C-alpha positions as CSV (number, residue, x, y, z in Angstrom):
1,M,48.1,45.1,-0.7
2,T,51.1,46.2,-2.1
3,D,52.9,44.4,-5.1
4,Q,55.8,42.9,-3.3
5,R,57.7,42.2,-6.5
6,E,60.7,45.3,-7.3
7,R,59.7,47.2,-10.3
8,I,62.6,46.5,-13.4
9,D,62.8,49.2,-16.1
10,G,64.7,48.6,-19.3
11,P,66.1,45.6,-21.1
12,A,66.3,43.8,-17.8
13,G,62.6,44.1,-17.3
14,H,61.8,43.3,-20.7
15,E,63.5,40.1,-20.6
16,L,61.7,39.6,-17.2
17,M,58.0,40.0,-18.7
18,E,59.0,38.1,-21.6
19,S,60.0,35.0,-20.2
20,R,57.4,35.4,-17.2
21,T,54.9,35.2,-19.9
22,L,56.5,32.3,-21.8
23,L,56.9,30.5,-18.5
24,T,53.5,31.1,-17.5
25,V,51.7,30.3,-21.0
26,T,54.0,26.9,-20.6
27,A,53.0,25.9,-17.3
28,L,49.2,26.4,-18.0
29,A,49.2,24.5,-21.3
30,E,51.4,21.7,-20.1
31,T,49.8,21.0,-17.0
32,G,46.5,20.4,-18.9
33,V,48.1,18.0,-21.5
34,G,50.0,16.4,-18.7
35,V,46.9,15.7,-16.9
36,L,45.3,14.3,-19.9
37,L,48.0,12.2,-20.6
38,L,48.1,10.5,-17.2
39,V,44.3,10.2,-16.9
40,S,43.7,9.2,-20.6
41,P,46.7,8.4,-22.7
42,S,45.0,6.8,-25.6
43,L,42.6,10.3,-25.8
44,V,45.6,12.2,-26.2
45,A,47.1,9.9,-28.8
46,G,43.9,10.0,-31.0
47,L,43.4,13.7,-30.9
48,L,47.2,14.1,-32.3
49,L,47.9,10.8,-34.1
50,G,44.2,9.9,-34.9
51,T,45.0,6.3,-33.5
52,S,44.6,4.8,-30.0
53,L,47.3,3.4,-27.9
54,D,46.5,-0.4,-27.4
55,A,49.7,-1.9,-25.9
56,P,49.8,-1.6,-21.7
57,A,53.2,-0.4,-22.4
58,A,52.3,2.2,-24.9
59,L,49.8,3.8,-21.5
60,I,52.5,3.5,-19.3
61,V,55.0,5.4,-21.6
62,G,52.1,8.1,-22.1
63,R,51.4,8.3,-18.7
64,I,55.2,8.5,-17.6
65,A,55.2,11.4,-20.3
66,G,52.3,13.3,-18.6
67,A,54.4,12.9,-15.5
68,A,57.1,14.8,-17.5
69,L,55.2,17.4,-18.6
70,L,53.7,18.2,-15.1
71,S,57.3,18.1,-14.0
72,L,58.4,20.8,-16.4
73,S,54.8,22.9,-15.6
74,G,56.0,23.0,-12.1
75,A,59.4,24.1,-12.8
76,C,58.0,26.9,-15.2
77,W,55.2,27.8,-12.9
78,L,57.8,28.2,-10.1
79,A,60.6,30.4,-12.0
80,R,58.0,32.6,-13.8
81,D,58.6,35.5,-11.1
82,D,62.3,35.1,-10.8
83,R,64.5,37.5,-11.7
84,P,66.8,37.1,-14.6
85,S,69.5,34.4,-13.6
86,R,71.3,31.5,-15.6
87,T,69.0,29.3,-13.9
88,R,66.2,30.8,-15.7
89,R,67.8,31.3,-18.7
90,G,68.6,27.3,-18.6
91,L,64.9,26.4,-18.5
92,V,64.0,28.8,-21.0
93,A,67.1,26.8,-23.1
94,A,65.3,23.3,-21.5
95,L,62.0,24.5,-23.4
96,L,63.5,25.8,-26.7
97,L,65.1,21.9,-26.8
98,Y,61.8,20.3,-25.6
99,N,59.8,22.3,-28.3
100,C,62.4,21.9,-31.0
101,A,61.8,18.1,-30.3
102,A,58.0,18.1,-30.2
103,V,58.1,19.9,-33.5
104,A,60.2,17.6,-35.1
105,V,58.7,14.3,-33.6
106,L,55.3,15.4,-34.4
107,S,56.4,16.8,-38.2
108,H,57.8,13.2,-38.5
109,A,54.2,11.5,-37.2
110,G,52.2,13.5,-39.5
111,A,54.4,13.9,-42.7
112,G,56.3,10.9,-42.4
113,V,54.6,8.1,-40.5
114,K,51.3,9.5,-41.5
115,L,49.5,9.7,-38.2
116,V,47.3,12.6,-38.1
117,G,44.8,13.3,-35.6
118,L,42.7,16.6,-35.4
119,L,45.3,18.3,-33.1
120,L,48.2,17.2,-34.6
121,W,49.1,20.3,-36.9
122,P,47.9,22.9,-34.2
123,A,50.2,21.5,-32.1
124,V,53.0,21.6,-34.2
125,A,52.5,25.2,-35.1
126,L,51.8,25.9,-31.5
127,H,55.2,24.3,-30.6
128,A,56.7,26.2,-33.5
129,V,55.7,29.4,-32.2
130,L,57.2,28.7,-28.6
131,V,60.6,27.8,-30.3
132,L,60.8,31.3,-31.5
133,W,59.6,32.7,-28.2
134,C,62.0,30.7,-26.4
135,I,64.9,32.1,-28.9
136,A,63.7,35.5,-28.4
137,C,64.0,34.9,-24.7
138,L,67.2,34.0,-24.7
139,R,68.5,36.5,-27.2
140,S,67.0,39.3,-24.9
141,S,68.2,37.8,-21.8
142,P,72.2,38.6,-20.9
143,A,74.2,35.5,-20.7
144,N,76.2,36.3,-17.5
145,T,73.6,36.9,-15.2
146,S,74.4,36.1,-12.1
147,K,73.4,32.7,-10.1
């Protein structure tokens, strides 16, 4: 079976591969977290914050967050093979915003509120790396791509 994707050389090809990998990694990682939040928001809270979610409202908000992450995962997965476009650039910009917010909120939870679970600081580090990766993708992609 032949590869139906068109080969792209030069800077556009580099941007495509760089953002394709970012979108694929994000889709896979956030799918796992999204499913865990839907199934057991308290487990995720325990791993990140070292505490459980006791109130029914907190469990509902956790599950909504899981659904949001699954939506983000789906968008990343479906866009991973797209050619460079304003839409794809917009998705990477949205990922940048999400990852910046995740770093800020999780860092505040640990340093400010002192809610620290086993995976809090690794999650902060992962989101910080994703911030840098998003910036690299945005800097390497042309701002005036079609669509």
